[in-house]
C-alpha positions in Angstrom: 48.3 113.0 82.0 49.1 109.3 81.5 47.2 109.2 78.3 49.1 112.2 77.0 52.5 110.6 77.7 51.6 107.6 75.4 50.9 109.9 72.5 53.8 112.4 73.1 56.3 112.0 70.3 59.2 113.1 72.5 58.3 110.5 75.2 57.9 107.8 72.6 61.3 108.8 71.0 63.0 108.5 74.4 61.5 105.0 74.7 62.5 104.0 71.1 66.0 105.3 71.6 66.3 103.3 74.9 65.1 100.2 73.1 67.2 100.5 70.0 70.3 101.6 72.0 69.9 98.5 74.3 69.4 96.2 71.3 72.6 97.7 69.7 74.6 97.0 73.0 73.1 93.5 73.2 73.9 92.7 69.6 77.4 93.9 69.8 77.9 91.9 73.0 76.7 88.7 71.1 78.3 89.4 67.8 81.0 92.2 68.0 82.5 91.5 64.7 79.3 91.7 62.5 80.0 94.3 60.0 77.5 97.1 59.3 76.5 95.8 55.9 73.4 97.2 54.1 71.4 94.1 55.2 72.4 94.5 58.8 71.7 98.2 58.7 68.3 97.7 57.1 67.4 95.1 59.7 68.4 97.5 62.5 67.1 100.8 61.3 64.1 99.7 59.3 62.1 98.9 62.3 63.1 102.2 64.0 62.0 104.1 60.8 58.7 102.2 60.8 58.1 103.1 64.5 58.7 106.9 63.5 56.2 106.4 60.6 53.6 104.8 62.8 53.9 107.6 65.4 53.5 110.2 62.6 50.6 108.3 61.0 48.8 108.3 64.4 49.4 112.0 65.0 48.2 113.0 61.4 45.2 110.8 61.5 44.0 112.3 64.7 44.4 115.9 63.4 43.8 115.4 59.7 47.0 117.4 58.9 50.1 116.0 57.3 52.1 118.6 59.2 51.2 117.0 62.4 52.6 113.8 61.1 55.9 115.5 60.0 56.3 117.3 63.4 55.7 114.1 65.2 58.3 112.3 63.1 60.7 115.1 63.7 60.2 115.0 67.4 60.3 111.2 67.8 63.4 111.0 65.6 65.2 113.9 67.6 64.3 112.2 71.0 65.3 108.8 69.8 68.8 109.8 68.7 69.2 112.0 71.9 69.1 108.6 73.8 70.6 106.4 71.0 73.7 108.3 70.5 75.0 108.1 74.1 74.2 104.5 74.2 76.2 104.0 71.1 79.0 105.9 72.7 78.7 103.4 75.6 78.9 100.5 73.2 81.9 101.9 71.4 83.7 102.3 74.7 82.7 98.8 76.1 83.6 97.0 72.9 86.4 99.1 71.5 89.0 96.3 71.3 86.5 94.0 69.5 85.2 96.7 67.2 88.6 97.6 65.8 88.7 94.1 64.1 85.5 94.8 62.1 85.9 95.6 58.4 83.7 98.6 58.7 86.2 100.0 61.2 89.2 99.9 59.1 88.8 103.5 57.8 88.7 104.6 61.5 91.9 102.7 62.3 93.7 104.2 59.2 92.7 107.6 60.4 93.9 106.9 63.9 97.3 105.7 62.7 97.8 108.7 60.5 96.7 111.0 63.4 99.7 110.6 65.6 97.4 110.3 68.6 99.0 107.9 71.1 95.8 106.2 72.4 92.9 104.9 70.3 90.2 105.6 72.9 90.5 109.3 73.0 90.8 109.4 69.3 87.6 107.5 68.8 85.7 109.2 71.6 86.6 112.6 70.1 85.5 111.3 66.6 82.2 110.2 68.2 81.7 113.5 69.9 82.4 115.5 66.8 79.8 113.4 64.8 77.1 113.7 67.3 75.4 116.9 66.0 75.4 115.6 62.5 73.8 112.3 63.6 71.1 113.9 65.5 70.5 116.4 62.6 70.5 113.6 60.0 68.1 111.5 62.2 65.8 114.5 62.7 65.7 115.0 58.8 65.0 111.3 58.3 62.2 111.5 60.9 60.7 114.5 59.2 60.7 112.7 55.9 59.3 109.4 57.5 56.9 111.6 59.4 55.7 113.3 56.2 55.1 109.8 54.6 53.3 108.5 57.7 51.4 111.7 58.1 50.4 111.6 54.4 49.0 108.0 54.9 47.2 109.0 58.1 45.5 112.0 56.4 44.5 109.9 53.5 43.0 107.2 55.7 41.3 109.7 57.8 39.7 111.2 54.7 38.7 107.8 53.4 37.1 106.8 56.6 35.3 110.0 57.4 31.6 109.7 56.4 30.3 112.4 54.0 27.3 114.4 55.4 
């Protein structure tokens, strides 16, 4: 049972979501005005995508099928974002006052002013909730893509290392 949990993409995804969600909270606490520039996003999401690819590589390498890698990537990404999104929701609520000063939040602030809603927090919370299905679906699609890449590499290396009889 214990060994199975270490290779289960859903369990690994929950762990990855907890780690990256915690890092997101910590980095916002340390530097709440850091914009989501392309470099910052790559520095944050790049390692996450690498983890998804490695999980997929391992799954495909053990079975010899690319589909195993794609399925593992899909599962690990889905589970990651099922944890990451609520932690991001917490981050937005904890640091809402500071986040409104970020350049990448100016569109949100313009939409809030145009909405006629009296309070920013309910507006932002509703916006976050509305975006949740898309975020999880997009992450799952990315996970499937990175899973296919990692799975393809896993299958290639398995074939290259398998001795011919």
